[in-house]
Phi, psi and omega in degrees: 000131183286163179296326180295319179295318178300319180295322179294319180296316180297322180293320177299319179297317180297318180296321179296320179296317179295321181295318179295319180296317180295319179293325179291327181291333180277358178264117181293134179087013179289163181296141182236145177284130183303327182290341183266353183285119178227114183254150175230146181306125182092349180220080183248349179271180180285158177291140181291337183270312186244350179080002180275157175245078182226061184282147179218138179260117176269100184291336180286313180273342183072042183230149171255122189235144171279120182291339184283311184244352178084013180289129177268115183256347179208137180237163177055048178289134180284129178272115181281356182281183181289149180263104183264079180234131179250117179266003179253201183255351183281168180282340183286123181262003180291138181247016180263155179259192179290153179291158178300145178224136182284345182280359172249143185301323180261013182063017178075016184265345179276152173271157181215155177274117185293126178290332182293333179280353183248019184232135170055229187292332180298319178296321179294322179297322180280001177074030180267124179282175181298314180294317178296326179295317177297320179295318181290325176294322177295319178297322179296319178296315179297322179297316179296318182291328181292337181276346183234041180286322181278153180295326179297319180295316178296323178298313181293322179301313182291318182295315180295328176295318177300313184294319180291320189271332191240355185287324183071018181257167175287173184301315183298319182282332172295322177298319179294318178297319178296321178295320177299318182294318180297319177294322178296320179295321179295326180276359178079019182283342181279335181298125180084000179235161181285142177299321181298317182292317180292321177297319178296319179297319179293323177295316179298317181293322178296319178293320181294319179295329180273357180076023179269126183289104176224119177280155177301324180295324178295318179294319180298322179293319181294328183258016178056049179233040183281345177301147185301316180293318179294323179294318177296319178296322178297317179296320177295319180295321178299316179296320181294310182295321178298319180291318183287326183264355179073027178266085188248023179294134184265131178278135179251158179300330183297338180286340182264349187298314181298314182295315182293323177298319178292317181297327181272357179068036182269152180288165181300333180299325180292321178296318177297320179294322180294318178296319179295318179296318180293326176298329182279321188252353185293338181280355182287141178284353180295338183277352182297134180086357180268148181294125184302319180293326177292319178296318178298322179298318181287329176295317178295318181300314181291318182294320179297322178296315184291335181261007176077021177235053188296146174237150181290157178298325180296320180295315181294319180295324179295326180280318184280341180077032177232166179277164179293329177296316178296319180296318180294322177296318178292329178293318177296322178296319178297316179297322180294320179293321178297322177295321180295324181269005173082028179235099180281341179223164184251119183271000000 
């Protein structure tokens, strides 16, 4: 048998196999290879044209297509994913804004007319004429006023401004202070009191709950409430807000040791000695009722002396916020406690 005859026979066999395969595909319910079965939600049965289960979702065209015969069974499929379309000139295609934040009166969810786009060269770049510029500035003013029509909105705008500008806390703790203020406003604690005072009280409580060393005097200085009457009012407000919101965490002297050591420019050895000293004497009931910052001040004063880095009483008092008379009284108390536990000196 010649090579040509063999080639013809092989070609006939191949054609018969293709013909049988094509005829089987046109029979609905024909046997299917498991590896070829591809189901999509809503299209799990066989194709009406060829009987195959080989569905494919074309996300670009939004169509469900049979891969075997090309039959389109669904059009305009909704894409549940993110829409990455950029309508501006920048490379970022994200269309989402900043996350909500409690430190803004509207939580940052309102849109606003940017003042920077209405000034100088920016307006010229955007093709805004002089008359149109005046109109847009007027619209910006009306837009701002429309957001603060209610007294509660104006209250929150001013309070959040105080918390952002004067708290001196990190973002997370500013959020906590803002949450405290919003709860206080809901409970009616702001009525009859200054916004500045309630905001300062919320900042102090947020710092105290987070274990951040902040004296009431430090908060009063930041919020311009150093006057004696304002300081007393701030302390009363702190007690009221703390009682109503259940923020009853007690500040301990150990929280001030690190800050006072840094403020006095002392080496790390003094801080280690102060922590060790407080571990020895901190369990005494003699410290009850004493100002935590004052106790921390006398611990730092004693530790600095024992480590050869002494600081004057005036320097320590300026950092701790107590008088020299108070410091000397706490020093005598410390010496008495050391005698009681049998330690006349600090190693």
